[in-house]
Each structure stands twice: as structure tokens, then as C-alpha cells.
LUMTOR-475563 format. One record per residue (C-alpha): x, y, z; residue in one letter; residue number from 1. Coordinates in Angstrom, 2 decimals. Example, Ala and Ser with C-alpha at 12.3 -4.5 7.8 and 13.67 -1.06 7.14 Angstrom:
2
      xx      yy      zz resn resi
   12.30   -4.50    7.80    A    1
   13.67   -1.06    7.14    S    2
***
This chain:
469
      xx      yy      zz resn resi
   20.25   20.31  -26.63    X    1
   21.14   19.74  -30.32    X    2
   18.91   20.66  -33.06    X    3
   18.10   17.10  -33.94    X    4
   17.24   16.17  -30.47    X    5
   14.88   19.15  -30.13    X    6
   13.18   18.01  -33.42    X    7
   12.85   14.54  -32.02    X    8
   11.26   15.77  -28.79    X    9
    8.89   17.98  -30.68    X   10
    7.85   15.03  -32.77    X   11
    7.26   12.80  -29.81    X   12
    5.07   15.37  -27.92    X   13
    3.13   16.06  -31.20    X   14
    2.46   12.38  -31.56    X   15
    0.98   12.22  -28.03    X   16
   -1.05   15.37  -28.67    X   17
   -2.68   14.07  -31.86    X   18
   -4.00   10.81  -30.32    X   19
   -7.77   10.47  -30.72    X   20
   -8.37    9.12  -27.16    X   21
   -6.76    8.71  -23.77    X   22
   -4.72    5.48  -23.63    X   23
   -3.53    5.40  -20.07    X   24
   -4.24    2.06  -18.34    X   25
   -7.24    1.95  -16.14    X   26
   -5.15    0.96  -13.15    X   27
   -2.93    4.11  -13.49    X   28
   -5.99    6.33  -14.04    X   29
   -7.57    4.85  -10.83    X   30
   -4.38    5.31   -8.87    X   31
   -4.35    8.96   -9.80    X   32
   -7.98    9.36   -9.09    X   33
   -7.68    7.81   -5.69    X   34
   -4.85   10.03   -4.93    X   35
   -7.23   12.95   -5.42    X   36
   -9.95   11.08   -3.59    X   37
   -7.70   10.69   -0.50    X   38
   -6.50   14.29   -0.75    X   39
   -9.94   15.95   -1.06    X   40
  -11.61   13.35    1.25    X   41
   -8.98   14.27    3.83    X   42
   -9.59   18.03    3.51    X   43
  -13.18   17.99    4.53    X   44
  -13.43   14.82    6.60    X   45
  -10.99   16.28    9.23    X   46
  -13.64   18.91    9.78    X   47
  -16.21   16.20   10.30    X   48
  -13.87   14.33   12.62    X   49
  -13.76   17.47   14.80    X   50
  -17.45   18.15   14.50    X   51
  -19.64   18.91   17.60    X   52
  -20.73   15.21   17.67    X   53
  -17.23   13.72   17.99    X   54
  -14.61   16.40   18.98    X   55
  -14.88   15.36   22.79    X   56
  -13.74   11.78   21.89    X   57
  -10.63   12.95   20.15    X   58
   -9.21   14.33   23.38    X   59
   -8.70   17.78   21.74    X   60
  -10.17   21.10   22.64    X   61
  -11.67   23.33   19.97    X   62
   -8.48   25.44   19.96    X   63
   -6.25   22.44   19.57    X   64
   -8.46   21.03   16.83    X   65
   -8.06   24.36   14.88    X   66
   -4.18   24.09   15.26    X   67
   -4.25   20.46   14.03    X   68
   -6.11   21.48   11.02    X   69
   -3.71   24.26   10.30    X   70
   -0.66   22.09   10.84    X   71
   -1.89   19.70    8.19    X   72
   -2.08   22.70    5.84    X   73
    1.30   23.97    6.76    X   74
    2.58   20.52    5.66    X   75
    1.23   21.16    2.16    X   76
    3.76   23.93    1.59    X   77
    7.05   22.09    2.03    X   78
    5.52   18.89    0.63    X   79
    4.33   20.55   -2.54    X   80
    7.61   22.47   -3.14    X   81
   10.07   19.65   -2.27    X   82
    8.14   16.93   -4.12    X   83
    7.42   19.22   -7.09    X   84
   11.17   19.95   -7.37    X   85
   12.09   16.28   -7.12    X   86
    9.51   15.51   -9.85    X   87
   11.24   17.90  -12.27    X   88
   14.67   16.53  -11.29    X   89
   14.17   12.82  -11.05    X   90
   10.78   12.22  -12.62    X   91
    7.03   12.24  -12.13    X   92
    6.65    8.46  -11.37    X   93
    8.94    7.98   -8.39    X   94
    7.72   11.16   -6.79    X   95
    4.08   10.08   -7.24    X   96
    5.03    6.89   -5.21    X   97
    6.63    8.97   -2.54    X   98
    3.48   11.26   -2.17    X   99
    1.25    8.15   -1.65    X  100
    3.68    6.74    1.01    X  101
    3.69    9.98    3.01    X  102
   -0.15   10.24    2.79    X  103
   -0.59    6.69    3.91    X  104
    1.77    6.94    6.95    X  105
    0.26   10.24    8.04    X  106
   -3.42    9.07    7.81    X  107
   -2.59    5.86    9.73    X  108
   -0.74    7.79   12.32    X  109
   -3.90   10.05   12.72    X  110
   -6.11    7.07   13.04    X  111
   -4.00    5.92   15.93    X  112
   -3.38    9.38   17.57    X  113
   -3.88    9.62   21.35    X  114
   -2.99   13.23   22.03    X  115
   -2.38   16.67   20.59    X  116
    1.33   16.06   19.73    X  117
    0.60   12.90   17.79    X  118
   -2.23   14.51   16.00    X  119
   -0.07   17.50   15.01    X  120
    2.93   15.44   13.75    X  121
    0.91   13.11   11.66    X  122
   -1.26   15.76   10.20    X  123
    1.92   17.55    9.04    X  124
    3.23   14.27    7.37    X  125
   -0.28   13.80    5.74    X  126
   -0.18   17.41    4.55    X  127
    3.23   16.93    2.92    X  128
    1.98   13.87    0.98    X  129
   -1.29   15.44   -0.04    X  130
    0.41   18.76   -1.05    X  131
    2.75   16.72   -3.36    X  132
   -0.10   14.63   -4.86    X  133
   -2.21   17.70   -5.68    X  134
    0.69   19.04   -7.76    X  135
    1.83   15.75   -9.42    X  136
   -1.50   14.25  -10.48    X  137
   -2.41   17.13  -12.87    X  138
    1.29   17.52  -13.99    X  139
    1.30   13.76  -15.00    X  140
   -2.04   13.91  -16.74    X  141
   -1.59   17.08  -18.86    X  142
    1.69   15.60  -20.16    X  143
    0.23   12.18  -21.02    X  144
   -3.09   13.00  -22.71    X  145
   -4.09   14.52  -26.10    X  146
   -4.15   18.26  -26.45    X  147
   -7.52   18.43  -28.20    X  148
   -9.34   17.39  -25.05    X  149
   -6.79   17.74  -22.30    X  150
   -9.24   19.32  -19.82    X  151
  -11.98   16.87  -20.69    X  152
   -9.57   13.94  -20.00    X  153
   -8.18   15.50  -16.78    X  154
  -11.78   15.85  -15.85    X  155
  -12.33   12.09  -15.79    X  156
   -9.73   11.67  -13.00    X  157
  -11.01   14.87  -11.36    X  158
  -14.58   13.50  -11.21    X  159
  -13.48   10.36   -9.68    X  160
  -11.10   12.06   -7.27    X  161
  -13.69   14.64   -6.19    X  162
  -15.94   11.93   -5.04    X  163
  -13.63   12.26   -2.11    X  164
  -15.13   15.70   -1.47    X  165
  -18.52   14.48   -2.52    X  166
  -19.64   11.11   -1.66    X  167
  -16.77   10.76    0.96    X  168
  -18.04   13.37    3.36    X  169
  -21.55   11.99    3.15    X  170
  -20.33    8.53    4.15    X  171
  -17.94    9.96    6.76    X  172
  -20.66   12.00    8.39    X  173
  -22.69    8.80    8.70    X  174
  -19.72    6.99   10.28    X  175
  -18.99    9.76   12.77    X  176
  -22.69   10.25   13.83    X  177
  -23.35    6.51   14.17    X  178
  -20.36    6.00   16.50    X  179
  -18.78    9.31   17.65    X  180
  -16.45    7.46   19.96    X  181
  -14.37    5.63   17.36    X  182
  -15.89    6.92   14.04    X  183
  -13.32    9.63   13.56    X  184
  -10.60    7.00   13.73    X  185
  -12.32    4.99   11.00    X  186
  -12.51    8.00    8.79    X  187
   -8.73    8.41    8.99    X  188
   -8.06    4.67    8.60    X  189
   -9.96    4.65    5.28    X  190
   -7.75    7.29    3.87    X  191
   -4.67    5.40    4.96    X  192
   -5.80    2.13    3.40    X  193
   -6.51    3.80    0.02    X  194
   -3.19    5.50    0.04    X  195
   -1.28    2.27    0.45    X  196
   -3.27    0.67   -2.38    X  197
   -2.37    3.72   -4.66    X  198
    1.27    3.35   -3.81    X  199
    1.33   -0.27   -5.18    X  200
   -0.50    0.60   -8.39    X  201
    1.61    3.67   -9.18    X  202
    4.76    1.48   -9.03    X  203
    3.66    0.01  -12.40    X  204
    3.03    3.28  -14.18    X  205
    5.37    4.65  -16.86    X  206
    7.20    7.92  -16.82    X  207
    5.73   10.76  -18.96    X  208
    6.92   11.06  -22.47    X  209
    7.81   14.64  -22.00    X  210
    9.86   13.98  -18.92    X  211
   11.70   11.05  -20.59    X  212
   12.48   13.24  -23.56    X  213
   13.83   16.25  -21.68    X  214
   16.02   13.93  -19.65    X  215
   17.52   12.52  -22.92    X  216
   15.75    9.15  -22.63    X  217
   14.50    9.45  -26.25    X  218
   14.56    5.74  -27.09    X  219
   12.43    4.98  -23.98    X  220
   10.13    7.77  -24.85    X  221
    9.75    6.41  -28.29    X  222
    8.78    2.95  -26.95    X  223
    6.13    4.57  -24.64    X  224
    4.73    6.65  -27.65    X  225
    4.59    3.59  -29.94    X  226
    2.75    1.59  -27.28    X  227
    0.25    4.54  -26.92    X  228
   -0.31    4.81  -30.60    X  229
   -0.99    1.02  -30.89    X  230
   -3.35    1.26  -27.95    X  231
   -5.19    4.15  -29.51    X  232
   -5.62    2.20  -32.72    X  233
   -6.88   -0.75  -30.85    X  234
   -9.44    1.26  -28.79    X  235
  -10.69    3.35  -31.86    X  236
  -10.43    0.78  -34.64    X  237
   -8.44    3.27  -36.70    X  238
   -5.96    1.96  -39.19    X  239
   -4.01    5.31  -39.43    X  240
   -3.87    8.01  -36.77    X  241
   -4.16   11.69  -37.70    X  242
   -0.84   13.33  -38.68    X  243
    0.94   15.02  -35.82    X  244
    1.11   18.85  -35.95    X  245
    4.73   19.39  -34.93    X  246
    5.40   22.68  -33.18    X  247
    9.09   23.97  -33.42    X  248
   10.56   24.88  -30.17    X  249
   13.79   24.77  -28.23    X  250
   14.22   22.55  -25.14    X  251
   17.02   22.86  -22.66    X  252
   17.96   20.86  -19.59    X  253
   18.21   23.53  -16.97    X  254
   17.37   23.72  -13.27    X  255
   13.64   24.21  -12.73    X  256
   14.06   27.48  -10.97    X  257
   15.46   28.93  -14.28    X  258
   11.93   29.42  -15.18    X  259
   11.76   32.56  -13.13    X  260
   14.42   34.31  -15.26    X  261
   11.76   34.46  -18.10    X  262
    9.55   37.47  -17.44    X  263
    6.48   35.82  -19.18    X  264
    6.56   32.79  -16.97    X  265
    7.30   34.77  -13.89    X  266
    4.17   36.89  -14.35    X  267
    2.03   33.89  -15.04    X  268
    3.34   31.91  -12.03    X  269
    2.90   34.84   -9.64    X  270
   -0.68   35.56  -10.84    X  271
   -1.75   31.93  -10.58    X  272
   -0.15   31.70   -7.07    X  273
   -2.03   34.82   -5.85    X  274
   -5.31   33.41   -7.32    X  275
   -4.99   30.10   -5.66    X  276
   -3.74   31.71   -2.47    X  277
   -6.86   33.80   -2.04    X  278
   -9.03   30.89   -3.24    X  279
   -7.63   28.72   -0.55    X  280
   -7.88   31.62    1.97    X  281
  -11.64   31.67    1.29    X  282
  -12.34   28.01    0.61    X  283
  -10.60   26.22    3.50    X  284
  -12.40   27.93    6.45    X  285
  -15.61   26.84    4.81    X  286
  -14.46   23.20    4.11    X  287
  -12.78   22.66    7.51    X  288
  -14.29   25.04   10.09    X  289
  -17.82   25.95    9.07    X  290
  -19.41   23.20   11.41    X  291
  -17.03   24.23   14.21    X  292
  -17.97   27.91   13.64    X  293
  -21.78   27.10   14.01    X  294
  -21.13   25.40   17.36    X  295
  -18.54   27.83   18.72    X  296
  -20.27   31.08   17.74    X  297
  -23.87   30.25   16.93    X  298
  -24.43   27.66   19.70    X  299
  -25.38   24.76   17.45    X  300
  -25.59   21.62   19.63    X  301
  -27.67   18.54   20.09    X  302
  -30.24   17.88   17.37    X  303
  -29.56   21.14   15.57    X  304
  -25.86   20.51   15.49    X  305
  -26.25   17.01   14.19    X  306
  -28.73   18.20   11.55    X  307
  -26.27   20.82   10.24    X  308
  -23.44   18.28   10.36    X  309
  -25.57   15.89    8.24    X  310
  -26.45   18.56    5.71    X  311
  -22.79   19.83    5.51    X  312
  -21.81   16.22    4.65    X  313
  -24.70   15.80    2.21    X  314
  -23.85   18.96    0.36    X  315
  -20.49   17.49   -0.38    X  316
  -22.19   15.38   -3.11    X  317
  -22.77   18.61   -4.91    X  318
  -18.97   18.88   -5.42    X  319
  -18.83   15.56   -7.26    X  320
  -21.92   16.62   -9.34    X  321
  -20.18   19.96  -10.05    X  322
  -17.14   18.23  -11.36    X  323
  -19.36   16.28  -13.77    X  324
  -21.13   19.64  -14.69    X  325
  -17.78   21.27  -15.44    X  326
  -17.08   18.61  -18.08    X  327
  -19.68   20.17  -20.52    X  328
  -18.12   23.69  -20.48    X  329
  -14.47   23.26  -19.66    X  330
  -13.42   23.00  -23.32    X  331
  -15.74   25.76  -24.48    X  332
  -14.78   28.73  -22.30    X  333
  -11.26   29.98  -21.41    X  334
  -10.01   28.56  -18.10    X  335
   -9.40   32.04  -16.55    X  336
  -12.96   33.14  -17.46    X  337
  -14.52   30.02  -15.86    X  338
  -12.32   30.30  -12.77    X  339
  -13.54   33.90  -12.23    X  340
  -17.06   32.79  -12.68    X  341
  -16.64   29.98  -10.10    X  342
  -14.90   32.24   -7.63    X  343
  -17.79   34.81   -7.70    X  344
  -20.94   32.75   -8.07    X  345
  -19.74   29.66   -6.23    X  346
  -17.48   30.86   -3.44    X  347
  -18.62   34.45   -2.74    X  348
  -22.39   34.19   -3.22    X  349
  -22.62   30.54   -2.07    X  350
  -20.79   31.14    1.22    X  351
  -22.88   34.33    1.89    X  352
  -26.02   32.29    1.59    X  353
  -24.65   29.49    3.74    X  354
  -23.55   31.91    6.49    X  355
  -26.77   33.92    6.45    X  356
  -28.77   30.68    6.69    X  357
  -26.76   29.39    9.68    X  358
  -26.90   32.70   11.44    X  359
  -30.72   32.80   11.15    X  360
  -30.93   29.12   12.32    X  361
  -32.42   28.34    8.88    X  362
  -30.76   25.04    7.99    X  363
  -32.62   24.81    4.70    X  364
  -31.26   28.10    3.60    X  365
  -27.77   27.17    4.83    X  366
  -28.04   24.03    2.72    X  367
  -28.87   25.95   -0.42    X  368
  -25.64   27.90    0.14    X  369
  -23.71   24.78    0.73    X  370
  -24.90   23.32   -2.44    X  371
  -24.07   26.35   -4.54    X  372
  -20.58   26.64   -2.92    X  373
  -19.73   22.91   -3.40    X  374
  -21.20   22.68   -6.96    X  375
  -19.57   25.58   -8.61    X  376
  -17.16   27.14   -6.06    X  377
  -15.38   24.00   -4.90    X  378
  -16.36   21.66   -7.76    X  379
  -15.18   23.92  -10.56    X  380
  -12.46   26.14   -9.15    X  381
   -9.90   23.55   -8.06    X  382
   -9.70   21.89  -11.51    X  383
   -9.43   25.21  -13.24    X  384
   -6.64   26.28  -10.76    X  385
   -4.74   23.05  -11.47    X  386
   -5.05   23.54  -15.25    X  387
   -4.02   27.20  -14.96    X  388
   -0.97   26.09  -12.96    X  389
    0.22   23.31  -15.23    X  390
   -0.57   24.45  -18.66    X  391
    1.24   27.74  -18.72    X  392
    4.91   26.71  -17.95    X  393
    7.47   24.71  -19.75    X  394
    8.07   20.91  -19.13    X  395
   11.36   21.32  -17.28    X  396
    9.72   23.48  -14.62    X  397
    6.00   22.35  -14.75    X  398
    5.99   20.60  -11.38    X  399
    8.27   22.98   -9.46    X  400
    6.44   26.22  -10.71    X  401
    3.08   24.75   -9.86    X  402
    4.32   23.38   -6.59    X  403
    5.50   26.94   -5.71    X  404
    2.14   28.41   -6.81    X  405
   -0.02   25.85   -4.97    X  406
    2.42   25.23   -2.14    X  407
    2.81   28.94   -1.20    X  408
   -0.95   29.35   -1.87    X  409
   -1.66   26.83    0.78    X  410
   -0.21   29.30    3.23    X  411
   -3.44   31.19    2.53    X  412
   -5.41   28.17    3.82    X  413
   -3.16   27.79    6.91    X  414
   -3.46   31.46    7.68    X  415
   -7.18   31.82    7.24    X  416
   -8.12   28.77    9.33    X  417
   -5.86   30.08   12.07    X  418
   -7.19   33.61   12.10    X  419
  -10.89   33.47   11.10    X  420
  -12.25   32.91   14.58    X  421
  -10.39   35.82   16.17    X  422
  -11.40   38.08   13.29    X  423
  -15.01   36.85   13.67    X  424
  -14.90   37.92   17.24    X  425
  -13.71   41.47   16.15    X  426
  -15.80   42.08   12.97    X  427
  -18.68   39.65   13.30    X  428
  -19.45   36.54   11.36    X  429
  -20.97   37.70    7.99    X  430
  -18.45   40.68    7.33    X  431
  -15.58   38.28    8.08    X  432
  -16.83   35.50    5.78    X  433
  -17.50   37.97    2.91    X  434
  -13.93   39.60    3.30    X  435
  -12.42   36.19    3.05    X  436
  -13.97   35.60   -0.40    X  437
  -13.62   38.89   -2.30    X  438
   -9.78   38.86   -3.05    X  439
  -10.08   35.62   -5.11    X  440
  -12.66   37.30   -7.42    X  441
  -10.28   40.23   -8.03    X  442
   -7.45   37.80   -8.85    X  443
   -9.63   35.88  -11.24    X  444
  -10.13   39.16  -13.27    X  445
   -6.39   39.54  -13.39    X  446
   -5.98   35.97  -14.70    X  447
   -8.15   36.88  -17.64    X  448
   -5.61   39.56  -18.61    X  449
   -2.49   37.49  -17.91    X  450
   -3.04   33.86  -19.17    X  451
   -3.30   32.77  -22.84    X  452
   -6.12   30.63  -24.17    X  453
   -4.93   26.90  -23.85    X  454
   -8.00   25.18  -25.16    X  455
   -6.97   22.46  -27.76    X  456
   -3.41   23.89  -28.04    X  457
   -0.23   21.84  -27.23    X  458
    1.62   22.71  -24.13    X  459
    4.73   23.51  -26.15    X  460
    2.88   26.00  -28.43    X  461
    1.54   27.84  -25.32    X  462
    4.92   27.79  -23.61    X  463
    8.34   26.98  -25.29    X  464
    7.29   28.22  -28.74    X  465
    5.57   31.33  -27.46    X  466
    7.56   32.46  -24.53    X  467
   10.90   30.55  -24.92    X  468
   12.81   28.75  -22.16    X  469
***
């Protein structure tokens, strides 16, 4: 790109970064939030659909249910990578529409599933849509909100979305327990309905300023920025906005995979990928198979099984509350440090307490562990992972590199959910659950060494201006 074009792109991004408030339309924010709601609602509610109370009515065995869960997770990988690459090549907006379509079709198919094959196929489709959405929502947001409170503004959507992993499971557990015969179908149908609503709303969103600029659509990007500036003045009552702090950097239109030729980005992406890989490796068995583990290995059934299912769903509210709690510290402490803290305190310690409580038939102690795991481990870690994955790479490869990190990392979820039961049979429950959590803590410490501090800094100053293209 010419020097003049680079200067114009730098000016446009700086004008977005200096805005005093978020100016995205409420409808767009809700469509992004509901995308997360559906994705995270789906992650845990499939575990409730296959809970001791309802699995017999799905027509699946425990072994088949485990395979179905894994197939959905395997769908994340091609979904994230393919859709992430498309987002860097053709744009964020059209790809966000496609992710909602895939999620809606897959969820509806699961609601109507009648056998193992249909369950498996539609879980894979749903997984592709969800894998893409988990990538593109944070990419879109970090590119369209001011730098000074980027994580705080992302947290607004994160809080709303994580109600899917908070309030959603509580409601879903009530639906399943009140009518185990068809309740699991209703749980999937709710996700499908929301996905199709999201699809319609996203069709009215604008492309991100950074994506328009790098594709050479500078005039269109200028119009979007001007509208954002006028909206910021209207919302704040300011006559003049703060002067933009323009960062000088070089921008080039290259293939997204070109990012791996830069050693700085290569190390960042690999470190983030491994951190998320081991986080999913430990998190997903807890989210999707903890209730099934209690019935299969600990003999939970009847009243005790229903009680644990209820508490497991109730504890999901702590995830929603944890997302709110993160809001007060996310702009005060480096992302990597907070991530390591949430891995250790939330996942490692929380899961240990939840497992020990269940093994001793102490549902109250298990509930304490669930609360800790959901509040800090799940409620904090995911947003920090998404920020680490999207803030530390250049615009031309932001979606692709994060898609590779998160998509490949979901292989950890697919592997762990498929192998945890055989390993428990060999090593025992507590050693297995502990071993599955420790690697993420180690990777968190590595992230502290590898990633820069991004708080309040423009994406370009952290990336293009610091590490080049």
C-alpha cells in the first residue's frame, strides 16, 4: 500500500480508538451477544440433555452420547478455521451471517433428531457455526470499539452472551426435569430460534472500519467513522471529540497465513493456542460430562441424580455473575496475569472441590466447587482467552490466526471428552480430573512471558507498529 493510504488507515483507526463511548447500534450488540448466548448455552445444555434424567428418551446410550458431544466439538475446528479465513478474505459481516445460519440449521436438526446418525451430523454442523461465531464476535468487537476500554466494552457483550452459560443452564435443567421425554428437544429448539433471529439482525450491521480500510474501501470506512463520531457526540453531549493519537505503521494486503512468517506473531499465536488448548482440555469435560460422570462412575440416580443435575444447572448462574465481576478488574491487570489466576483458582481448585464433593456424596461441597469453577474458571478465562487471541495479531490475519488458535485448541476439548472416562477407569476419578487441569496453569505462566500489555493501547501500536507485518 502507498504511504498516503497507510496514513489514511492509521488516521481512521485512531479516530475509532479515541471515541469516548461505544457507538454500535443496540441491535448489533444484541446480535453479537445472542451469538455468544447460543454458543455457550449449547456447550453446557447438551450435557443437561444427556443427563441421567433424560438420556433414555434421546434413544442414545451413554457411549453414543459421549460421541455426539465430541462430534460437536470436532465441528468447531473446521468451522473456526474456514470461517475465520473467510472473515479475513471477504469480511467480518458476511461471515458472521453464515455462522448464525449454520448454528440455526444444526440446532434445529438436533431438536428433530431421531437416531445416533442424525444427532452426530447436526451436532457437527452446529459445532461449525459455533466455532466460527466464537472467533468472529470478539474480532468484530475489538476492531469497532475504543481502545481505552476495549476489554470493558467487549465485556458488555460477554456478560450478555454468558447468560447462556449462566441463566440458560438453570432454565434448561428445569425444562429437562419437568418433562424428560421432550424437554431435551425444547432445549435445542430454543437455540435454533435464537440463531435465526441473530441471522436477520446481523444482515443490517456494518463492516468493521479496519477491514474496510485494509481492503481499500477507504471512502466507505470514512463514512462509517463519521457516523460513529456523530453518534458519540450525540450520546455524550460533547461538541468536540478528543484528538486522535495516530500511530504510524505499515499496512499490507497479504494472505492471512503470511502472519506466520513473522517470528513475533508466530510465537504469540502458538502460545495462545496451547493455553486455550489445555484450557478446553480441562474445561469441557467438566461442562459437558460432569453429570454423566456422576451417574456412570459414582452411581448417582433417582433423587440424588436429579439433585446434582439441579445444582449443576444452578451453578451456571455463577458464570454470568463471574463475567460481571471480571468487569471490575479486566482493565486493571494484564490479560495474561488474570488468565493464569483464573486457570489456577477457578479451574484447578474449583474442579478439585467439585469432584471431591461428588465422590463423597456431599452435594453441598460439590456445589461450592461448581460455583468457584463457574465464577472464575469459566466466567473469566474465556473472555481473557478471546482477548489474548485477538489483540496480539495484525488486522489482515486477526480472524485467521485466532481461528487457528481457538479451532485447533478445540481439539483439546474433543480429545478430553472422548478419553476422560477410559482414563478415569485406569487412574481413578480425582487423579484424572486434576491431571486434566494442570497444563493450562503452566501455559498461563508462559503467556505472562510472551504477550505484551494491551490495556488501553491501540491494536496497531501493539502489533503493526511494534512487530511489523
